[in-house]
N, C-alpha and C positions, 0 to 999 in steps of 0.2 A: 746585278744583271738587269738589263732593260727588257721588260716584257712586252710582247705585242698585246694589243688591247682586246682582240677577239676572244670572247670567253668560251667559244665553242669551236676550237680549232679542230678541223677534221683530221682524223688519223687514217689517211689514205692507205697506209701500209696494211691495215686490217679491214677497212671497208671494202676494198677490192676483193678480199677473200670471201666476204659474206654476200656480196651482190649476186653472184651466180645462183644463190640459193633462195633469193626472194621469191615468195609464193610457191616454193617447192614443198612437198609433203615430207619434210624432214624437220626435226627440232634443231634449231641453231643454238649451240651452246658456246658462250664466251667464257673461257676459264682463265684464271690467273690470280696472283696475289691481290689482296685488298689494296686499294689506292693506286693501282697501275692504270686506271682509266677505263675500266669495263663499263661503268655506268654511263659515262659520257658517250662512249661508242654506241651503246644501246639506244641512247637518246638520238644520236645522229642517224642510226638506222631507221628509227621511227620517223624522224623528220623527212628522210628521203622517201620512205614509203607513203607518207602523207601527201607529198608532192606528186608521186606517181599514181596513187590511188586515192584521190580526194574524197570519194564516197565510201571508203572503207570505214569499219568500226574499230577504233583503237582502244585497247585495254592495257593499262600500264600499272603494274604492281611493284612497288619499291619496298622490300622488306626491311630496309633501314629506316623507314618512316613509321611513326607511331600510328598513323591512320590505317595502316594495313596490319596492325598487330593482332587483329582478330583472326587472321588467316594463319592458323597454326599447323594444320595438317591437310592431307589431300582432300578430305571431305569439305573442309572450309574453302579450299581453293576451288573445288568444283562448284560449290554454291555461289561463290562470289562471281566466278566467270559466267555461269549460266544466267545470273541476274543482270550481268553487264553486256550480254551478247545481243546481237541483232541479226536479222536475216542477211544472208550474203556472207562475204568473207570477213572474219574477225581477226585482227592482228593482235596477238597476245604477247606482251612483254613482261617478264618477271625478273627483277633484279635481286640477286642473292637468293636464288631459289632453294638452296640447300637449307635455308632456315625454316622451310615448310616440311614437316614430317611426311615421309613417303610420297613426296611430290611426284615421283615418277609414275605412280598409278594414275594420277589425274592427267598428266601429260599424255600418257598412252591413250587414255580414253578420249581426250579432246582431239588428239591427232587422228584417231580412227573415224571421227565424224566427217572429216574432209572440209570442215567449215573454219578451221583455225590455221593461221600461219604463226608459228610459235618461235619466240626468241627468248633466251634466258641467260643469265650470268651466274657464276658461282666461284667461290674461293677455295674449294676443297677438291683437289685433283682425284682423290680416291673415290669420292661419290660418283664422279662423272665417268671415270674409267671402269668402275665396278658396278654398283647398283643400277645406275641408269643404263649402261650398255647392256646389262643382262635383261632388264625388263623391256627395253625398247627394241632389242634385237636388230641393231643396225639402222634404226629409223631416226638417227641423230647424227649431226656432224659437229665436230669440236674445232673451234678456232682459239688457239692459245694467245692471250694478250700479255704483253710484257710492258715494263716501264719504257720510257723514251729511249730510242736508239740515240746515238751521238748526233746524227743528222737531225732527228726530231728535236733533240735538246737545243741545238743551235737555232732552229727555226722558232721553237716555242719562246725562247728567251731573246730572240732577235740579236744573236751573237755571230761573229765571224769565226772562222776556223783558225783560232790562234792558240798559242800555248796557254794563255790565260784562261780561255774557254775550256780547253782540255783539262786543266787543273781544277776548274770548278766542277766539271763532270766527275773527275776522280774523287773529289771530296764529298759532293752532295748527292750524286747519283741522278736518276732520271724519273722520279715521281712527278707526274704532270702538275700537281697542285702547287709545286714550288714557284710557278709563275705568278701566283697571287701573293707571295711573301716578299718582304723587303730583303735586299741583299745584306742580311745581318746574320752573322754566324750563330749567335745565341738563339734567335727566333727560328732559324732553319733547324738548328739542333733540337730545339724543343718540339717542333713539329715531327721530325723524324723519330724522336724518342716516343712520342705519342702513338705514331703509326706502329712501331714494332711492338709496343705494349698491347695495342688493340688487336693486332694480328695474333699475338701469342695467346691472349686471354680468350678471344672469341673462336679462333680456328684451331688451336692446339690444346690449351688447358681445359676450356669448357667442353669442347667437342669430345675429348678423350678422357674426361674425368681425372685429370692428372692431379695428384696430391703433392708430390715433391717438386714444387715450383722452383725452389732454389737450385735443385739439381738440373732442371730443364734450362734455367738461365745460364748456369755454369757450363753446361754442355754446349749451348749455342755460342757462348763466348769462346770456348775451346775450339769449336769448328771455325769461328771467325779468325782466331789467332793462327789457325793452321789452314787457311784458305789456300787451295792449290797443292796441299801436301797429301800424300797417300795415307789414307786412314782406314781402319777397320774397327769393328766393335771390339775385337780382341785387344788391339793395341791401345784403344781408348780405355778399356777396362784395366789393363796393366798400368797405364798412366794414373788412373784414379786411385788404384791401390797404393801407388807410390806417394800419393797425396793423402793417404789414410781415409779414402772414400771407397766404399764397397757397393758396386752395382753389378748385377749379372749381365752377361753378354746379351741375353734375350731382352732385358729391360732397355739396354742401350740401343739395340736394333729397333725396338718399338718407338722409342723417343725420336730417333733420327727419322724413322718413317713418318711420324706425325709431322715433323718439321718439313719434310719433302712434300707431303700431302697438302700442307698449308701454303705451298709454293714460296716458302721463305728461302729455302736452299734447294739446289738442284744437284743431283747425283751424276757424276761422270764416270762410267765404268772403265775398267782397265782392259786393254786389248793387246794381245801378242800380234805384232805386225806380220811375222812370218806365217803363222797359221790362222790369223784372224779369229783367234780363240778369245772369248771373254772370260777373264779370271773371276772366280767366285768371291774372292776377298781382295781388299785393297782398292779403294775408290778415292776419287777426289770430290770435294764438295765446293760449290760456288754459290754466292748469294744472288737472288733474283734482282736485288737492288743494292748497289755498292754503297750508297749512302746509309742504308740500314746496317750494313756490315760495319761501316766506320763508326756509327753512333754507339755500337756495343763496346768498342775498345778505345774510342777517341781516334782522331785522324793522326796517324803517325808516319813520319817521313820514312822510317825504316821498313814500312809495309808496302812501299811503292811497287815492288815486284809482284806481290800478291794482288794488289789492286789492279794493276795492268793486266795480269793474267785473267782475273775475274772478268774484266771488261771485254777482253778479246773473246773469252768463252761466251759471254752474253751476246756479243755481236754475231757470233756463229749461230747461236740458237735462234736469235731473232730472224736470221736469214734462212731458217728452216734446215740447218744441218743437224744430223745426228753426230754427237761429239763424244769421243772416247779419249782416254789417256793412253798413250802408246808405250809399248815396251819392245825394244829391238835388241836382242841379245842382252847385254848388261846395261844398255843405254835407255834412258827415259826420253820419250818424245812428248812434248806438252800436249799436243792435240792431233788426233786423227779425226777429220771432219768429212762426213759422207752425205751425199745428196745425189739423187738421180743416177745411181750406179757409178758415180765418180767419187774420188776422194782427194783430199789435200792433206799435207802434213805441215804443222806449224810449230816453231819454237818461238818463245816470247822472252824478251829481255828488256830491262829498263834502259841500259846503255851498253853498247858494244865498246867497252872502255879500253880494252887492250887486246893484244894478239891472243892471249890465253882464252879470253871470253869468246872472241870471234871463232877460234878453233873449236871450242866446245860446242857452241850453238850450231855452227855450220857443219861441224864434224859429225855430230849425232845424226843429222839428216842425211849426210853423205853415205852413212852406213846402210841406209835403206835402199835395196837394190831393185826397186821398180821405177816406173817412169811417170808416176803421178806428180803433180806440181808440189814443190817444197818451198816454204817461206820462213824467213826469220823476220820477226816484227820487233821494232824497238822505237824509242822516242828520239833517236839520233836525228838531227836536222839534215845531215848530209848522208846520202846513201853510201853504204859500204860497198866496196868492189863486188859487183854482182856476178862476176864471172867464175865464182867459186863452184865449179862443176854443175852449173845450171841452177843452183839454189839462189833464189831471189830475196833480196832485202827490201822490206817495205817500211816506210815511216808509219808510226801508229796513227797519226792524224789522217794520213791518206787511206789507210786500211779501214778506219772507222767511218770515213765519210763517203765511201763507195761500197756498192754491192760487190761481193767477191766474184 
């Protein structure tokens, strides 16, 4: 992969979401899995604000750097900020704020003075949707940061939209730091393995005091091997018993929740299309970064359908759709995607290789008796006859390279 030389490539997809809140009395929270680029975006926000407000006082705390190790709790944070503040507006940036115990107390106090414009990042979804939301009572806005979309991946790596580029995205995923690595499978694999290990130990094992690390690793590999399959804690427990491993349903639920909170995997609930009812059991799980999913099992050709389904799911999430797994009578629909009171239905396939596959993918959608758009997405280079009762076929490269 030939990388572009700019070491601070702007992520406009997210910056444009933050800009309307510059100097507003809200705490701007960038959330997402470690290594998806939150720190870079925070630095880019600071750079833009320095240009806009050159006389402002800028305070930047990076909890991944040793020089800020003394800031361990909200009292330390208040002391540091007060000692660094000046008259007028102070722009406060905190990277990985969840590493500071009870940080929300300090943020609430600082915000109440009216002298601080606050931006922070964090890697644990539960903290920001739970504790912070409760303490701040609506005085924060969250911007979810993801790994590189396919369009961003092409731009970052200076690639054209070809099958070769798409296959690299399938295999390595979209962590931004990959632009600094040589196009070497072993080196990239070592980096991805280090990332998944760091995320697990810092955001799952350490944060939740997990003792059975082997079970956690096995569970994550099981979810990776069953990407896009309907899973429940009950059927995972039954599978484990068949392997002579005993874990209660409650423990399995807790471990899965820890993985979701760390933004390693994402939960896609199951919805009945006729009644728009959310089922309480049976969900699908997808990985925030497909490269991390692949490093757990090795990149296997037989997994191509799972990989493509995961990538389509991520593309929908990046484009701010709420995504569900659909059930229509006895048929499964890969995705129901909702945004702005509209919805679309999507079936995903690697190749529409014969009439039987075509009939299955298009036929499942045809049974849905409403008028929302319906799509079949595959890697086929030539479009399948799209006159099948208004259901449209889209090539995967086209789907990923355009907004829906």
